[in-house]
C-alpha positions in Angstrom: -13.7 -7.4 12.8 -14.3 -8.9 16.2 -12.4 -12.1 17.0 -13.1 -14.5 14.2 -16.2 -12.6 13.0 -17.1 -9.6 10.9 -19.6 -7.5 12.7 -22.0 -5.2 10.9 -21.7 -1.7 12.5 -24.0 0.3 10.2 -26.5 -0.3 7.4 -27.7 1.9 4.6 -31.0 0.8 2.9 -31.0 1.0 -0.9 -33.7 2.7 -2.8 -34.4 -0.4 -4.8 -37.1 -3.1 -4.2 -34.5 -5.9 -4.1 -32.4 -5.8 -0.9 -29.9 -7.9 0.9 -31.1 -8.7 4.4 -28.6 -7.7 7.1 -28.8 -6.1 10.5 -26.5 -4.1 12.7 -24.8 -6.3 15.2 -24.9 -9.4 13.1 -21.8 -11.6 13.3 -20.6 -13.7 10.4 -17.5 -15.9 10.1 -14.6 -13.8 8.6 -13.9 -16.3 5.9 -17.4 -16.5 4.6 -17.6 -12.7 3.7 -15.9 -10.7 1.0 -14.9 -8.0 3.6 -13.4 -10.7 5.9 -11.4 -12.2 3.1 -10.1 -8.7 2.1 -9.0 -8.2 5.7 -7.3 -11.6 5.9 -5.6 -11.1 2.5 -4.2 -7.7 3.5 -2.8 -9.3 6.7 -0.9 -11.9 4.7 -1.6 -14.7 7.2 -0.2 -18.1 6.7 -2.5 -21.1 7.1 -1.2 -21.9 10.6 -2.0 -18.3 11.7 -5.5 -18.3 10.2 -6.6 -21.7 11.7 -8.9 -20.0 14.3 -10.7 -18.1 11.4 -11.0 -21.2 9.4 -12.2 -23.4 12.3 -14.8 -20.7 13.3 -16.4 -21.0 9.8 -17.8 -24.4 10.5 -18.3 -25.5 6.9 -19.1 -22.0 5.7 -16.8 -20.6 3.1 -15.6 -24.1 2.1 -14.3 -22.9 -1.3 -12.1 -20.4 0.5 -11.0 -22.8 3.2 -9.9 -25.3 0.6 -7.6 -22.8 -1.1 -6.8 -20.3 1.7 -3.2 -19.5 0.7 -4.1 -19.1 -3.0 -7.1 -16.9 -2.2 -5.1 -14.6 0.1 -2.4 -14.2 -2.5 -5.1 -13.4 -5.1 -6.6 -10.7 -2.8 -3.2 -9.1 -2.4 -2.5 -9.1 -6.1 -5.9 -7.9 -7.3 -6.7 -5.6 -4.3 -10.2 -7.0 -3.7 -11.9 -10.1 -2.4 -15.1 -11.9 -3.7 -17.6 -14.3 -2.1 -20.1 -16.2 -4.2 -23.1 -17.7 -2.4 -21.1 -18.7 0.7 -22.6 -16.1 3.0 -26.1 -15.8 1.5 -27.7 -18.1 -1.1 -28.0 -16.5 -4.6 -25.9 -13.5 -3.6 -22.4 -12.4 -4.5 -20.2 -9.8 -2.8 -16.9 -8.0 -3.4 -14.9 -5.9 -1.0 -11.7 -3.9 -1.0 -9.7 -2.3 1.8 -8.9 1.4 1.7 -5.9 1.8 3.9 
């Protein structure tokens, strides 16, 4: 994480013909990615503390923004975060933190 963005540091290409397009160095608003949501959930931020992350999303991740506190609580309880078509159309992602 860098500021209010998740930054892709490495990439492994799958051996399948269908792939998710990503590139090293790409920055994506934290709240619009499953990994970013997992990080925020683990930090147990309150809405006031997370305002910069939410403002940086600029309409991305709107489902998450509308229920920020509930989503962070769910991440803490379940141990993982999900994102459905908020970062890339027709794509879903899940992420968990290994601390």
